[in-house]
C-alpha positions in Angstrom: 112.5 9.3 15.2 113.7 5.8 14.6 113.4 4.6 11.0 110.8 1.9 10.3 112.1 -1.6 9.5 108.9 -3.0 8.0 109.0 -3.6 4.3 106.6 -1.5 2.3 103.3 -3.0 1.3 104.3 -2.8 -2.4 107.8 -3.8 -1.6 108.2 -6.4 -4.4 106.9 -4.1 -7.1 109.0 -1.2 -5.9 112.1 -3.5 -5.8 111.5 -4.5 -9.4 111.4 -0.8 -10.3 114.6 -0.2 -8.4 116.4 -3.1 -10.3 115.1 -1.8 -13.7 116.3 1.7 -12.9 119.7 0.3 -11.9 119.9 -1.6 -15.2 119.0 1.5 -17.3 121.2 3.9 -15.3 124.1 1.8 -13.9 125.8 3.2 -10.8 127.7 1.5 -8.0 125.6 -1.1 -6.2 126.9 0.5 -3.0 124.4 3.3 -3.6 121.3 1.0 -3.6 121.3 -0.6 -0.2 120.1 0.9 3.0 119.0 -0.3 6.5 115.3 0.2 6.0 112.4 -0.1 3.5 112.6 -1.7 0.1 116.4 -1.5 0.0 116.8 -2.7 3.5 118.2 -6.0 4.9 115.2 -8.1 4.0 115.8 -7.2 0.3 119.6 -7.2 0.0 119.7 -10.6 -1.5 117.1 -9.7 -4.1 118.6 -6.3 -5.2 121.7 -7.8 -6.6 122.2 -11.5 -7.6 125.8 -11.3 -6.3 124.3 -10.6 -2.8 122.2 -13.8 -2.7 123.9 -15.0 0.4 122.2 -12.2 2.3 118.9 -14.0 1.9 119.9 -17.6 1.3 123.1 -18.1 3.4 123.1 -20.4 6.4 126.0 -18.8 8.2 124.9 -15.2 8.4 125.6 -12.5 10.9 124.9 -10.9 13.3 123.2 -13.4 15.7 121.5 -13.3 19.1 123.9 -14.7 21.7 122.1 -16.9 24.3 124.3 -17.5 27.4 122.5 -20.7 28.2 123.5 -22.2 24.8 127.2 -21.2 24.8 129.6 -24.1 24.4 132.7 -24.0 26.6 135.9 -24.8 24.6 139.0 -25.4 26.8 141.2 -25.1 23.7 140.4 -21.5 23.0 143.4 -19.2 23.4 143.8 -15.7 24.6 143.1 -13.1 21.9 146.1 -10.9 21.0 146.1 -7.5 19.2 149.3 -5.5 18.7 149.8 -2.5 21.0 151.3 0.0 18.6 149.3 2.9 17.2 148.3 3.6 13.6 147.0 6.5 11.5 144.0 6.4 9.2 140.9 8.1 7.9 137.5 8.3 9.7 134.7 8.6 7.2 130.9 8.9 7.0 130.2 6.4 4.2 126.5 7.0 4.1 126.0 3.6 5.7 128.3 3.8 8.8 131.1 5.5 10.5 134.2 3.7 9.3 137.9 4.1 10.3 140.3 2.7 7.7 144.0 2.3 8.4 146.5 4.0 6.0 147.6 1.7 3.2 151.2 2.7 3.7 151.4 1.7 7.3 154.8 0.3 7.8 154.0 -1.7 10.9 150.5 -3.2 10.6 148.5 -4.1 13.7 148.1 -7.9 13.8 145.3 -9.9 15.4 146.1 -13.4 16.5 145.3 -16.1 19.1 141.7 -16.6 20.3 140.0 -19.1 17.9 142.3 -18.1 15.0 144.6 -20.5 13.2 146.3 -17.7 11.2 147.5 -14.1 11.7 145.1 -11.4 10.6 146.1 -7.8 9.7 143.9 -5.0 11.0 142.1 -3.1 8.2 139.1 -1.1 9.4 136.6 -0.4 12.1 132.8 0.0 11.7 130.5 1.8 14.1 126.8 0.8 14.3 124.5 2.7 16.6 120.8 3.5 17.3 118.8 6.7 17.3 117.6 5.7 20.7 119.4 3.9 23.5 117.4 0.6 23.3 118.7 -0.3 19.8 121.9 0.1 17.9 124.1 -3.0 18.2 124.0 -5.7 15.6 124.7 -8.6 17.9 122.2 -9.0 20.8 122.6 -10.9 24.0 119.6 -12.9 25.1 117.5 -10.6 22.9 119.0 -7.5 24.5 120.3 -4.7 22.2 123.0 -2.3 23.1 123.0 1.3 22.0 126.1 0.8 19.8 128.6 -1.8 18.5 132.2 -1.4 17.3 133.5 -4.0 14.9 137.3 -4.4 14.3 138.0 -6.1 11.0 141.2 -7.8 9.8 142.1 -10.0 6.9 144.1 -13.2 6.8 147.6 -12.0 5.9 149.0 -15.5 5.9 146.9 -16.6 3.0 145.7 -13.4 1.2 147.2 -10.2 -0.1 144.5 -7.7 1.1 141.1 -7.2 2.6 139.2 -7.2 -0.7 140.7 -10.5 -1.7 140.2 -12.1 1.7 136.5 -11.2 1.7 135.7 -13.9 -0.8 138.0 -16.6 0.7 137.7 -19.2 3.4 138.8 -18.0 6.8 139.5 -14.7 5.1 138.2 -12.2 7.7 138.2 -11.8 11.5 135.7 -9.4 13.2 136.2 -8.5 16.9 133.0 -7.1 18.3 132.8 -4.6 21.2 129.3 -3.9 22.6 128.9 -0.4 23.9 127.0 0.6 27.0 126.0 4.2 28.1 128.3 5.5 30.9 129.6 8.7 32.5 133.2 8.1 31.2 133.9 7.0 27.6 136.6 4.7 26.4 139.5 7.1 25.4 139.8 5.7 21.8 136.1 6.1 21.3 136.6 9.8 22.1 139.0 10.0 19.2 136.1 9.0 16.9 133.6 11.3 18.4 135.4 14.6 19.3 135.3 15.9 15.7 132.1 14.5 14.4 131.1 17.9 13.0 133.8 17.2 10.2 131.9 14.1 9.0 128.3 15.3 9.4 127.4 14.3 5.8 127.9 11.2 3.7 131.2 11.2 1.8 133.0 13.4 4.3 136.2 12.2 6.0 139.0 13.3 8.4 142.4 12.0 9.3 143.1 10.5 12.7 146.7 10.0 13.8 148.0 7.6 16.4 145.0 5.5 17.0 145.3 2.5 19.4 143.2 -0.4 18.3 144.1 -2.5 21.3 143.2 0.3 23.6 139.5 0.0 22.5 139.3 -3.4 24.2 137.7 -3.9 27.6 139.6 -5.5 30.5 138.7 -9.1 29.9 140.2 -12.2 28.4 136.8 -13.8 27.9 134.9 -13.9 24.6 132.3 -15.8 22.5 133.1 -16.9 18.9 131.3 -18.3 15.9 131.6 -18.7 12.1 129.5 -16.1 10.3 129.4 -13.4 7.6 130.0 -9.7 7.0 126.8 -7.9 8.1 126.4 -5.8 5.0 126.2 -6.7 1.3 127.5 -9.1 -0.1 127.2 -10.9 3.3 130.3 -13.1 2.5 130.4 -16.1 4.8 134.1 -15.9 5.4 134.2 -14.2 8.9 135.3 -15.5 12.3 133.4 -13.4 14.9 134.8 -12.8 18.3 132.5 -10.9 20.7 134.2 -9.8 23.9 132.5 -10.6 27.2 132.4 -7.1 28.6 131.1 -3.8 27.3 133.0 -0.6 26.7 131.4 2.8 27.4 130.1 5.7 25.4 128.5 8.8 26.9 125.1 10.2 26.1 126.8 13.3 24.6 128.8 11.2 22.3 125.7 9.3 21.2 124.0 12.6 20.6 126.8 13.7 18.3 126.6 10.4 16.3 122.8 10.8 16.0 123.3 14.2 14.2 125.2 12.5 11.3 123.3 12.2 8.0 123.3 9.6 5.3 123.4 12.0 2.3 125.6 14.9 1.3 125.2 18.5 2.3 122.8 19.3 -0.6 120.7 16.2 0.0 121.3 15.2 3.7 118.5 12.5 3.6 117.8 10.6 6.8 120.0 10.3 10.0 122.8 7.8 9.7 121.8 6.0 12.9 119.9 2.7 13.1 122.5 1.3 10.8 122.3 -2.2 12.0 121.3 -5.5 10.5 118.8 -7.6 12.6 120.0 -10.9 14.1 120.1 -13.9 11.7 119.2 -17.5 12.4 122.0 -19.6 13.9 121.1 -22.7 11.9 122.7 -25.1 14.5 126.0 -23.3 14.4 127.9 -23.6 17.8 128.8 -20.5 19.6 131.9 -21.3 21.6 133.4 -19.5 24.6 136.4 -19.6 26.8 134.2 -18.8 29.9 134.2 -21.9 32.0 130.7 -22.4 33.3 131.6 -25.2 35.7 129.3 -25.1 38.7 129.2 -28.8 39.6 129.6 -29.8 43.1 133.2 -30.2 44.0 134.5 -27.9 41.3 137.8 -26.2 42.2 137.4 -23.0 44.2 139.3 -21.0 41.6 137.1 -22.4 38.7 135.3 -19.5 37.1 131.5 -19.5 37.2 128.9 -18.0 34.9 127.6 -15.7 37.7 131.0 -14.3 38.4 132.6 -14.1 34.9 129.9 -13.5 32.3 128.9 -9.9 32.0 126.1 -10.4 29.5 123.7 -12.3 31.7 120.0 -12.5 30.9 119.0 -10.2 33.8 122.1 -7.9 33.8 120.5 -5.1 31.8 116.8 -5.3 32.7 
């Protein structure tokens, strides 16, 4: 059963109790936020003063992408992600399924081009998914949710030393978003994440993955949408350039079933399922969402000029 997202009736009082408990028994703030109830997204900015952007920020993520409001930018370049493979650790963090690259990687995977003015170094991948197929992605397209979303994060290695430092700094982070659709054949790199899920059933468990190809996750498209936003979990830092690729990749029903068996808590206290770990779309507040998809449909446009109907995969009626 999907978890309720409605704040409890006594949410404010319960939140006050939670903060008082935190002050009397200090633990990591990481343990206090969730994706539902009185510690869910609506309350993140109230739980911890350092997370105030989650409630007060004007450039928050995710957002709903409206094809009719996309702004074509002819200056946007092709996105580039290095081909070589890396090793790392896949973990159930209690909030998400996260793959983090080994710190001693000699040859980092770089992300460049697209809307980026700097080179970014790949750091980690987050997987968000629903307990049913009609929800799961953080970004939505014309109000439509996908069953899952993979987010590839990198930090600005031209200006900053590491991911933690870049989180707080201007143009510090890039996030490449891949929306997942249910299909008969999965993306091969997604299979690397899902074939040993029994090893990370409970929060805090992890496993090593060798020779993972970040670039091989990407769908076969050069087109994307981009906007300035934030990280989608506390502290919601507004330092992220988002790039949402204009084509889904695929995950099977069996793989989703395996993900839905993961738990938030440890083996002794498994708590609720890990799924439904997505933040709802946030207001755009007049931010432009740019794209390299040329929507030109005027009379007399060149025959080889791409059109929305031919080149945009996330159309309003595509998934209904």
